[in-house]
N, C-alpha and C positions, 0 to 999 in steps of 0.2 A: 298723268299728261294725257293726257295727251296720249299718242298713239305709238303704237309699234316700236318697241325698243327690243330688249335680248331676253330670253329665257336660257337658264343655265342648270347645272347639274346638283351644284351643291346648296344646301340651305345656308343661309346667313346666319349671323351668331357667331359664336367662338368655336365654329366648326373645324377650321384646320389652320394651316400655316400659311403665309404669304406665297408659297409657290403651288398653292392649291390647282388642281385641275377641273376647270369648268366645262360646260356644255351649252352648246346654242343649236338651233334648229339647221338642219342642213338643206339644201336643194340642189339639183342638177345644175350645174354649171360649166361652161366651157371658158377656154380663153378669150374667145370672141363672143359669141352670143349668150352661152350661159343657158340654152334651152335646150332640151332632150327632144329628139323627134317622135320618141315613144310616147306612152301613154303619160299623161301629166302626174305630178305628185299627189297625195293625199296627206291630209294633217295626220290622222289618226295613223300610225305605224311608221310614220317618217323617222329616221334615224338622225342622231343627234353627232356633232363633231366636237372634238375637245377643244375648250378655250383655255390653254394654259397662260400662267405667268412667264413673261420671257426673261432671259438674263441680260445682263450689262451689255453683253455683246449684241443681242438683239434690239437693244435700244440705241445703237449707234447708228448714224445716218451715212450714206444716202438710203432711201427707199430702195429696195430691189427693183431693177429694171423690168419693164414690161416687154416681153418678148416681141419683136416686130414694131414697136411703137416708133413713131416719128414725131418731131416737135414742131410746132407752129399751128396756124389756123385757129378756127374759132370752133367752140361747142355750143350749141343751143338748148334751150329747153323750153317746152310748152307746158304751162302751168295753170290750174284753176284759179289761184289766189296767192296774193302776196304774203311776206311773212308778218304776222303781228308783232313779232319782237325780233331785234337784232342784238341787243344787249344781251351777253351771255348768262347774266345773273337771272334776265327774265325768261330763258329759253326753256320751255320745258313740253313742247311738242316736236314731232319726229320731223315734221316738213322744214321746220326751223333749223333743227339739229344737222339734218342732212344737208342742206344748202350753205352752211357754214363751216364744213370740214376745210374747204381749202383756204379760209380766212383765219380761223381760229385755232389755238394751240392750248392744251392744257399740261399740267403736269405728267399725265398719264395719257395713253390713247390705245387704240387697236391697230396692230401692224397685220396687214393682209398678205397670205400668199397667193398664187397665181390663180387659186379658184374661190379667193375671196374667204377663206379661214382665217380666223382671226387669233392673235396672241396680243396679251396684256403687255405693254411695253413702257419706258419711260418715254415720254414725247419732249417736252421741254427739261424733263429730269433726266439725270443719267441712268437711271434704271427704274423699276415700278415700285421702288420705295422700300424701307427697311421699317421692319416692325420690331417694336420692343413691348416688355409688359403685357404679353399675351394679346398685344393689339391696340391697347390704350394709347400707345404713343407710336407716331410714324413720322419718320424724315426723310426729305427727297433733297437732293443736291442738283442744282440747276446747271446746265450746260453751259459753255462758253460759246460765244459767235452768235447768240440769239439776238436779233434786233427787230424794232418795230419798223413800220413801213416810212418813217420819217427818218430813219437811221439811228436813232438812239438804241441805247443797248438795253436790253432786257434787264431790270433792276430788281434788287431783293426787296425795294420798296414797293415795285410794282407788283411782286409775289404777295408781299403782306396786305397790300392795297387791295387786290383782286378778292382775297377772301373776308377782308373786314368790311368792304361795302356790301357784301351780301346782306348785312344786318340793317342796311339804311333803309328808312320808312317807305322808300319809293320802290323798292323790289318787293313785288307782290307776286309775280307769276311763276317765278322759278321754282327748283327743287329747294327742299329746306331740310335735308340730310346734314350737310356740314354745320348749320347754324344750330340743330338740335345736338349734334354730336360734340362740339367743342366745349370745353370747360369754360364756365363763365357766360357763355351764349345766351342764357336767358335773361341776362341783364345788359347786354352789350347793345348800343344802339347806332353802331356805325362809326367810321373814321372821320366823318367831316366836322367834327367839332376839336379835332386834334388828338381824341384818346385812342389808344391802340388796345388790343385784345391780347392778355398776357398769356394765354394758351397757344398763340402762335408765336413761336420763336424763331428769331434770325441768327445764325452765327456763321459768318462768312457768306458762302454761298448756298447754305444748307438751310432749309426751313422746315421746323418740327412743329407737328400738331400735337398737342395734348387733349384726349378725348375723355368724355364722363365715363365711358364702358369699353370694353374692348370690342373693337370692330376689326376682324381679320379681313374684310371686304373694302376697307377705306379706299386702298388704292384702285379699285373698281369704281367705287363712288367718284372719285375724280376724273375718271375718264368721260364722264357725263359733259356735254356741251355747256351746261348752267356753270362750270368751273372753270372755263377759259380764262386766260389770263386777259387782263385790263391794265393799260399804262397809267399811273398815276396822275402823270402831268396832262394827259390828254382826257381825262374822266369829265365828262360833261354832263354828269348825273343823269337825270330824266331825259336829256337830249341823245346822251349816248345810243339810246335805242334805235335811233333814226340812222347813224353813221359809226359803226365800230372800226376800231384801230386793228390793223391786221399784223400778225408776226408769222403768218403763214406765207405761201408760195404766192398767194393772190392778194388784192386788197379790191374794195368795194370802189368804183370809179364813179358810175353814175347810177342814181337810185330815183327812179320816178315811180313812186308809190301807188301800187295798184296796177301798174303797166309794165314796168320792166327795171331789171337791175343788171348792172355789168360788172364782173370781175376781171380786173387786168393783173398782169404779174407785178409783185412787189420784189423790186431790184435789189432790196437788202436782206432776201430771205437766203439762207445758206443751206443747200441740200444737205451738205455734210452735218449738219445739226438734227436731222428730221429722218427719221426711219420710217415714218407712216406715209408721206405725201410724195408723190410724182408731181410733174408740172410740165405736162407736154403741150396743152394747147396755150396759145398765147392770150386767150380771152374765152369768158363764159360770158353767154347773154341768155338771161332768165326774162322769158315774156309770160305776163301774167293775163288772165281772162279768158281762158280757153276751157270750155266744157269737155267734158270727155269725148264725145261724139267728134267734136271739131278738131281735137288734138289728134285721135286716133284717125282720121280721114286724111288728115296732112300727112301722117306717118305712113299710112297706105299708099297714098300717091307718091311720096318721096321724090319730091321736086326741090331744086334749088337748095335754100339752106337747111331745109327740113331735112335734107339727108344727113346733116351734120347734127341732128336733133336728137336729144336723150330725154327720157322723164325723169323726174324725181319722185312724183307721187300720183302722175296722171297715168293710171293704168288704161288698158284696152277697154272701150266703153263696153257696156253689156250688150247694146244693139249690134256690136261688130264681133263679139267675142267669137262666136261659131266661125265666122268667115275668116278669121285671122288664124284659128288654130286648126281648121281644116284645109288651109292653103299652104302646101310644102315651102313655097317661096317666101311668104310671108312668116311662117314660123321660125324660118331662120333668124329672124330678126326679132325674135322673142326670148326676153330673159322671163323665167319661170322661177319662183322661189316661194317656199312654205315660210311664211312669216310666224313670227312668236306670239302675234297680238290676238287678243279675243276683244272682239267689237261687242258692246253692250248699252244697254239703255238704263242707267242709274233711276231708281225711283226717288223722288225729293222726300226724306222721311219726315221732315217737319211740315210737311202739307198734306201728304198720304199717309196719316198716321195708322189707319187699320190694317192690319196684316192681312185679313180677308180679302180687302180691296186690291192689296199688292200681290196675292195669290191668285186672284181672278185676272189680273193684267197678264201674268205670267201663262195662266191657261188658255187666255185668248189670244195669243201672240202669232202672227200669221208667219212662221218661219220660213216655210215653203214658198210662199209666194214673195216674200223679201229675196230669198235665194235665186228665184227665178228672174227677179229684177236686177240683180247684180250680174246675171249671166250663168247661173246654172253651177253645178258642181264642180266646174274646172275652174272656179272663183273663189269658192269658199266651202266651209264645212258647217253646217248647223251645231250650234253649241248649246250645251246644258250646264256647261260649269263657268266658273270665272278663268281658273286656269287652262292653258291650251293643251291638249294631249301631248304636244312635242316638249313639255315642261316637267322635268323630273319632279316628283311630288304630286304630279296630277292624279286625281283619285275620280274614277269614272262613277257617276251618278245621274240621276234623271227624276228629280223630284215632283216635276208637273209634266209627265208623259209625253215629252217631246217627241222622243225616237218613235213611238207608235202613233203620235197624232202630230205631225211635222207641220199640218195646214191649221193648227190650232183647235182648240175644243170651245165653241162660242157656247154651247148648251151647258157644258160644265161650269164656263166662267159665269153664266147667268144666274146659274142655280147659287153658285158661291155667293154673289152679289145680293140676290133676293134673301137668302139666308141671313145675310149681315144686314139686311134694310138699307141697302146701298144701291139699289137701282136707280139709273139716271146719275150717278156718280159723275161730276165734271172733271175731266182732264185737259190739262193746258199742255200741249206737247211742243217743244221747240225742235227745229230741224234747220238744216242749212240751206242756202239758197244756191243749190245745184239741180239738174236736171234729175239725177239718180235719187237725191234726197227727196225731191217733191214726189215722185211716184212712190217711194217708200212710205212717206208720210200720208198719201192716199190711203194705201193698204193697210197700213195700221189703223189710221182712222175708221176704216169700214170694218175692220176685224172686231176693234173694240167697241165699237156700236152695235155692232150684230149681239155683242155680249151683254148688253145693257148699260155701257157707259156713254155719256155725252162727251165729244172730244172737240176741243179746239186748238187746230194747228197754228203756229206761229212761227214765221220764217225768221231767221236770225243771219246777219251777215256773216258769211263764211270766214272771212279774214278775222273777225273778233268773237267768234263763236264759242272758243274755249274760255275767254275771257269773261263773256257773258254768263256763261252757266257755271262759272266758278265763283261767282257772287252767291253769298248766302241768302240775300234776299232777291232772287232772280224771277220770280213769279212764274217758275214753270214746274210741273209736276214730273215731267220725264223727258230726257234728253238722250241725244246718241254721243256716247263716248268709246274708248277702247285703251286698253292697257296692255302692257307685258313688263316684265321686270327691267327696272333702270341698271341693274348690275347683278351679277351672281345671287339669286337666292328668292325665297319668298318673301322675305321682310320688305323688298322693294315692289313686289306684286301687291302685297295686302296693306302693309302700313300706310302708305301715301293716300290709298283710295278708300279704306274700310276702317281706319282707326279713328275713333273719336277724338283722339289728340291732334288730328289733322284736319279740324273743320275750320273754316276761316276764308275770306275773301282771297281769291287767287288760289286756294289749295285745291287739291284734286279729290278730297273725300266728297264728290259731287252729289252723292245721296245723303250726305250730312247723317251718315249712320253713327249712333253712339252708343252701341249697346255693351253694357259691362262685361258680359260674358265672353264676346267677341275681342274687346280690347284685351282681356287678360289672356286670351288663348293666343292672339298675336304676340303679345309681350313673351308668353311663356316660349312659343316656338322660336323665338327669335333668340333666346337663350340656351336651346337645346344644342348640346355639342355633339351628339351622334348625327352622323348625316342621315342615315336612314330614318332614324326616330323624327328628326327634324322635317324630313321630306312629308313623312307620315302626317304630321301635324299641320304642315302647310295645307295639304289636301282636306284635312278636316276644317281648318278655317273656312276653305272654300264651301263646304257644306252647311258650315252654321250661317254663313251668310246667305245661302240661297233658302234655309229654314225660315229666315226672316223675309224672304222674297224682297231683298232690298234691291233688286237689279232684274232685268232681264237679259240672260245672256243671248246674244243673237248669232254670232257666226267667227269661226277663226278663219284667218284668211290665207289664200293662195295667190300672190301675186303674179301678175302677167303684163309685162312692159313691151310695148312695142318701140322700136328706135329706127333711127335713120340707116340707111345702107353704107353711111361713109363714116360711122362711129366705131372706133375700135376698142376692144377689150370691155365691153359692157359686162360687168360681174356683180354680183351681190356682195355687199359689205356684210360680213358676218358678224361683226362687232357692233356696226351702228345700225344693222338691220335696215339698209337701204342700198339704191344704186351706188357703187363707189366713184363718186365723182373723180376723185384726184387719181384713178388709174385709167380714165380714158384718154383717147388720142383721135385727132382728126386724121382721116387718111389722106394721103395725096392722089 
C-alpha cells in the first residue's frame, strides 16, 4: 500500500490460535495531547505493546466513553490532498483508511483504550470470529440493529455481496488477500452476472469463509478498511468510489473532490452495536490543498476554526519542527508517535535489470540530506532494512554502508557503475507534487548524478501517485513508497510488496521483483509454525531482498502532529496507526 499500517509480534502462517497476542509499536501518549515534554522517542529501542484478540464482551457496544468529552461542534482538518479512493474495495493507502473510520465498518476492527492501545474485536460481528480446521474455516455472526444511512438493515446479502464484489474487474487498487485466500477465488469473476462464490456460506446471521489453506490471522485481515461492508442495493460499481454508503456514526454529506469533504451524523447508527467508535462532534470538515508549511502555520496561529483542526497525515513542516518542538506552549499541542512504517524507494526491476546499477543507487543515496529536509532526527531514523526496528522479526544489517556513510558514497557508487560499464545510466524518478517531495527529489538527483547517473525527475499528481506507480508499464525506474504490515506478521509485510505472485496493475509489488528464491522463502516463512523461527525467517527474507538491491530503504518514521487548542483527546490509534478520529471532541 501504501503507507503506514501496523507491525506486530507474531509471524503469520499457522503460528497460533485465534486468541494470539500480537504487538504494535507504542508511543508516548496522554489522554489529551499524546506528547511527552521530555526528549522525543527513537525508533530503535522503542517498546512494543500487546494487541490481543478480545472477547465477545469486548465486542459489545457502546465504545468506552472518553473522559471529559462533550458532544457537539465541528472538527476540522487541513490536508495536502484528497482521497484517491472511497470504495473500501479500492482502499489500500493509509490516508484513505484513516479518514473513513467514522463511516465504514467491517466484520472486525480495533477497539482502543484511553491511551490508544488496540484490541481486535468484532465490529459488525458479535466477536472476532470462530476458527475451525486449524484456520481453514472462519465464521462470523452479525449483530442485530446495524443499519445503513438510509435506515435499511444490514443484511446477509450485503455481507456476501461485500466479499464477492472484491472479485469484480473494476476493483484494481485494494488488497488481494481475501481473493487469494478463498477457495475458488482464482476462477470467480464477481457477483454481477448473478453467480455466487461457494466458499462464502450464509446460515441465518452467520457467514462462513472456507480458505485454501490455514490462516490463523484471517480475523486480522478482515479489520483492514479494504474489507468494510457495502450495501448490495446501493452498489453503484465504479461510481461507488465517489460516494460510499455508511453504517458508521457519520456519513458523507458534501464531497467537492480536491477541495473539501464533510461528514455529518448518521441518524441510523446505533452506538449499542459499536464497540469501536465514539461520536462526539456533530460534523467533520476535511479541507484539502494545504502544504505542510501552510497547515503548520495555521496550527501555530491557532485562530478561529483552526482551534478545532486536527491533522490526519499533515505533519509539522520540516521548516517548523524546531520552532514547535522547542516551544513548551506549542509542544503541549503535539502528538508524537513512533510509526511502524518504513519509507523506501523501490527500483523497477523490469527496467533496471543490472544488479550492479541497483547497488550503485544504494551506495549513492543521500540519506542524511533527506533526513535534514524532513526536519532531522526528531522526525525519522535512517533505514538500512525494509522491516522497521520496532517489528518483531527485525534483523539488523547494513549491506551498503549507510550507518558509516549516511551522506552517501558517490565515489564508490561511480566505481561500481564504471566497472559495470554503466556510467551515464539514465534513471527516471517519480515524485509527488509537494514542497517536501520537490526538495527531496533535487537532493536525490544531485547525489545520483554525482555518482555517474543521468537523472530525469518527473512530478506525479499526489492524489493519484500510488495509482500511477502501481501500473506495470509506468515508465519510472524509481519512486517513493512505504509499508508496514497490514495485519499481524511478516507475511503482510513481504508478500504484497515483494512476492512475484503479486505483480500486476494496482498491485503493491512496485519493484516488480520476481526472484524464485525470494518467492520460495516468503512461502516457507508463511508456513513456519514456530513463532521464533518464523520471525527469523522474515528477517532473512528482508536481507535477501536487499542483496538483490531491489529497493533503497530510506527512513523509519516518527510522527509529529500539531493540532488546535480546542481539540480534545488527540491520541494515536495503535490499531490503524493514525490519529484516532472517532475519539476526538470539540471543546466548549
